[in-house]
Each structure stands twice: as C-alpha cells, then as structure tokens.
Phi, psi and omega in degrees: 000138177244124174251115181265127183252055177077033180297154182244019179243203184264022181304310184296316180299318179295313182296320182289344177289341178280149178272166173306143024271004179291128176240146179241124176245146181237146171208167187247103170046051177269349176104165184300315183294315179297324179293314178296319179300319180296317177300317179296319181292326183274339181292153183247354184277171178274347178239142180239138176217151185231141178222119176284154186294340182259000178257168181223140170265141170288155190305329184260012184308302184295320180298317180296316182288322176298317178297320179299314181294326177296324180277345183229074184296343178284343182275136176278341181185180176208154174240163178248175167286153179231140176250133176278134177229138182273140175290162178301139178094002181248037183298321181295314178294320179301318178292318181299319184262010186304325182268002180293141183303327182286350182264011183305132180301327180280003177085171177227157178305129186260074176277071181217156184298329181290344179261353189270138162236122188228142175290140180304318181300319179290318177304314182291327177294317179287323184100166183291170174294150179284110184293348177282344181261114180268341187239323186253019183300317181291316180301314180297321179294317179295325175298313179297321179302315179296318182296326180266005174083022176274120182279124175243111182277156173254118173272117188275060173224143173285112180238353184227141175245128177255117184272127178261128183203179185289343182256009174305137183304317181290336177281325180286332184229058186302313183295316179297321178297311180299317179299319182292319178294321177297320177299318179298314179298315180300313180297319181297314179296319178298315180295326179291333180284340182289000000 
C-alpha cells in the first residue's frame, strides 16, 4: 500500500502503474505520522512495516525480520541496524561527517519507522504515532512502547539505508525539528517526576 501525502513528484503515477495488491491512497500534507497511521489503519496484515520514499530496504529486510519474530514470539516487533548513505552531490558533507558515530559503515541501531517490523497487536497496544509530531513521532512511539511493556528487539544486521540529501525533512526544518525533540525530552522528564 502506498499512502501519498501530497507529493509533488511522480510518486503517485509510479505507484498507480502497479496492479493489485498495490493500493494507492491520497491525502493532503497531513505529515509523516498521519500518513503512517493511515497506512497502518488501512492495512489488513498481522505485521506492519513502513518505508519512506527516500529510504531503502535491503532485499532481505522483511524476510530476516519476519524470521526473527517467528523465533521470538515474546517480541512485539523488531528494528534493524541502519546505514546512512549520502545522495549524489553531497561529497563535501560526506567527507565532513565521515567520522561521526552515526555514519558507521556497520550501521547504527535504527529506532525509526523505516527499520521497524511490528505485530499489529503490539502496534494497537502502543497506539498510533502522534500526528502532531513531524520529526520525533518514531522516538515518541518507541518511548511509549517501552512504557507499556512492548518488547522491540534489535536485529543486528544492516537491513535499511537512510538516504541523506537536501530535501530531508529535518534538514529543511532544522530548528523546528530540534524544538520538537527538546519538547519530547522535556515532557518525558516531566512525566517521570510525577
């Protein structure tokens, strides 16, 4: 299923060229969390996975994660390692950040929706992503998962590639992204003090 959130490129045309079972749903600029929530609500399977248009799954991602969940029935879901990859034309930035911990060739833990495979029952127990959060929706969801006791395992294989480019949402709206993450930390600390 493809949920289009007001894209301005040829995403819809490409998706609609596929035959069923691929379905295309449209909405207008409601944001990443609302888009993922709609996909989850419309999906019919027992497992949910999300893929942003600028990220990539390695060919065996789903097979590896499905096997992990089959072997670990106590887990509500699992994430993979993710490797950051620079888009063409970002050689200067790639060199500048080459030694950054998040750029490790072996990947870093991917607590992001594109790395997640989750059982529907666990998704429903945690609840949907907060549609008011455009940048920290996944982080906030993983915090809630932990708080309600849903186990999310880490599969220590790079199965997802996150592409870094000039149109990444957090790069286009850096200040808003930072503010939202600070708000999440502040709310979490405040709630723990209660």
